[in-house]
N, C-alpha and C positions, 0 to 999 in steps of 0.2 A: 651371195654377199648380203649381210644384214644392214639395213639402213635405219638409223635412229628415227623414231617417230616424228620429232620436230623437223628434221631434215626432209623426211618424206612429205610432210605437210607443205613445206615450202616449195618442193618440186611440183606438187600437184596443184597448188593454188592458182597458177595462171590458167589452168585448164577448166577451172570451175566456172560455169556460166549459168545465167538465169535460165529457167526452164523455157525451152522454145527458141533460144538464141543460139545461132551458130558460133563456133569457136572464133574468137577475135572480134565479135560484135559486142561492143560495150554500150550500145543503146539501151536505155532503160525501158522496160515494158510499162506502158501507161496504165494507170488505174482507170479502168473503163468507166466507173461510176463518177469520176471527177471530171470527165470530158463534157463539153457542151454538145447538146443534141443538134442533129442536122434535120431541118424541116424539108421533107420531100414535097415538091410542088405537085399539086393535083393536075391530072391530064385527062382529057377526053371525058370530063365530068366524074372521074373516079379518084378516090383517095387511096392511100397505101398505109398499111400497118404491118408490123413485123413481130413475129413470135417464134420461140424455140421451145419444144416440148417433146423430147425424145426423137424417134425416127421421123424424118421429114416426109416419108411416104405416108405415114399415118396422119400427120397433122395437115398435110396438103389436102387429102381426101376429106377430112372433117370440115375444113373451112370451105371447100368447094361445094359442099352440100348445103351451105347456109344461104338463105334468101338474101339477095343484094350483093353477094360476092360474085364478081365477074370471073375472077381467076385467082388461083393460089400457085405460087412458084417456089420450088424447092431451091435452097441455097445455103449459104453459110454467113454467120454474122457473130459479132461479140468478141472477136479476137484481135490480135495485134499484128498479124502477118498479112501480106498482100497476096492476092490470087490463090486463096486456099483451094485445095482439091479434096475429093473424098478420101484419098489415101493420106494426105497430110493432116487433115482434120482428125482422122482416126488415131493418129499418134498421141493426141491429147496435148501436143506441144504448141499448137497455133493459137490457142485460146478461143478458137471459133467453135460454135455449136451448130448443129444442123438446124436450120431455121426456114421459115416460109415468109414470103412477101404476099400479103393479102391485098388484092385490088378490089375495092368495094364501092358501092354507091351509098354515100352517107345519108341520102334521103330515104333509103330502104332499110339499111341496117346501120346502127351507130357504132362508134368506136367502143362505147361502153358495153354494148351487146357483144361485140367481138371479144372483149375481155372476159365476159361471162362464158362465151363459147370456149375460150382458152382454158380457163380454170375448171370449167365443167366437163372437160374432155380428157382429164389427166388425173393422176394421183398427185395431189398438190403438196404432199409432205415428202415425196421421194427425192432424195438428194442425188445429184449427178446421174440422172437417168429416168427412164420410164419402163416399168416391167423388167424384162430381162436385158434390155438395152442399157448398159451401164458404162459410165465414163464421162468425163467433162464435156465431150462432144455431144452428149445426149442430155445435158443438163437443161433445166427450164429457165428461160430468160424471157421477160416481157419488155419490149422496147418502147420508149416514148420519144416523141419528136418535139414536144412543147410542154409547158408547165400544166396546161389543162389536162393533157393525157396522163402526165405523171400523177396528178392529183386523183384522177379516176382510178388508176392502178393502185395507188396507195390506200385509197378508201376501201376498195374491194378486198385487198389483202388484209386490212385491219378487221373488216367484217368477218372474213373467213377465219382469221386467227382467234377471234372471240368464240367461235363455234368449236375450234379444234382443241381448246383447253391446253393440255401440256405440249401438244405437237404444234408446229408452226409451218406456214407456207414456205416451201423451199425455193420458189422461183426468185431469181435475181432480177432486179429492176435496173435496166441500163438505158442511158441516153443513146438513141439510135445514131450510128455514124455512117455505116456503109453495109450494103447487102451484096454478096457475091453470088451470082446465079450458079447453081450446080450443073454438073454434066448433063447432057441431053437425056441420057438413058434414065435419069432419076425423075424426070418430069412426067407427071400423071402415071407414075409407076403402078399404083394400085389398080387404076382403071385399065391399064394396058396389060397387066399381068395378074388377072384374077385367080389363076391357079398356082401362082408362086407359093411355095410352102410358108414363107413368112407372112405373106399377104393373107392367106387363108387362116393361119393360126393366130396372128396378132392384129394386122391392120383392119381386116373386115370386122372382127369382133369388137375392136375399139370403136370403129365407126358406128356400128349398130347400137352399141351401148350409149354413145352420145346422142344418136338420133332418137332413141327411146326417151331420153331425158329432156330433149328440147324439140319436140315435134312442131311447136309453133314457130320455130326459126328456120325450118327446112324449106327448101325450094318447093313451090307448089302449095305451101301452107298459106291460107288467106288469099289465094288466087294471084299471088305475085311471085316473080322469080328474083 
């Protein structure tokens, strides 16, 4: 039976949903950049910063090599759904990206230096991914918790854009809202799985490239951890 196009459109209309919303859910997906940032309270003398830049296995290892960083934790942030998982984030429908929580001593390494580490350890112009890891879940996002951090990020992006000429920094700048810790097996993945094919082919080369670029920021440099 042939159905006239206008009639078919009317039949299908109720099923059309915003990306990532289940059928029947009419809740609007918030514009992340319009939300107010959440300031994370410091604890045990450490501050926290949040970054997304491709596979979190790579990013976690990079930040954990930096002097003044106590720990980096893999997780998800930047999206509109609760309790994201590795499987759900990989659909690209949650809005979340693979991200890391960086726990650091601000008397040893500043937020500004962490942003330098962030931009200095990625392809800053690649959209929706890093290297062969492609998709919105691998996009670059740098999160701010207050206006001072936002200003630092914007100034560094502006400086990079001046050098890039026709290309532009692809990283999105989001107010930080919430960080969801990833599954246990993702934590310290590179350190625990040095012979994993992806780690050997992608993670370790990316880490070594960063370390060669910023030797002064590495643990052990200058006699401080």
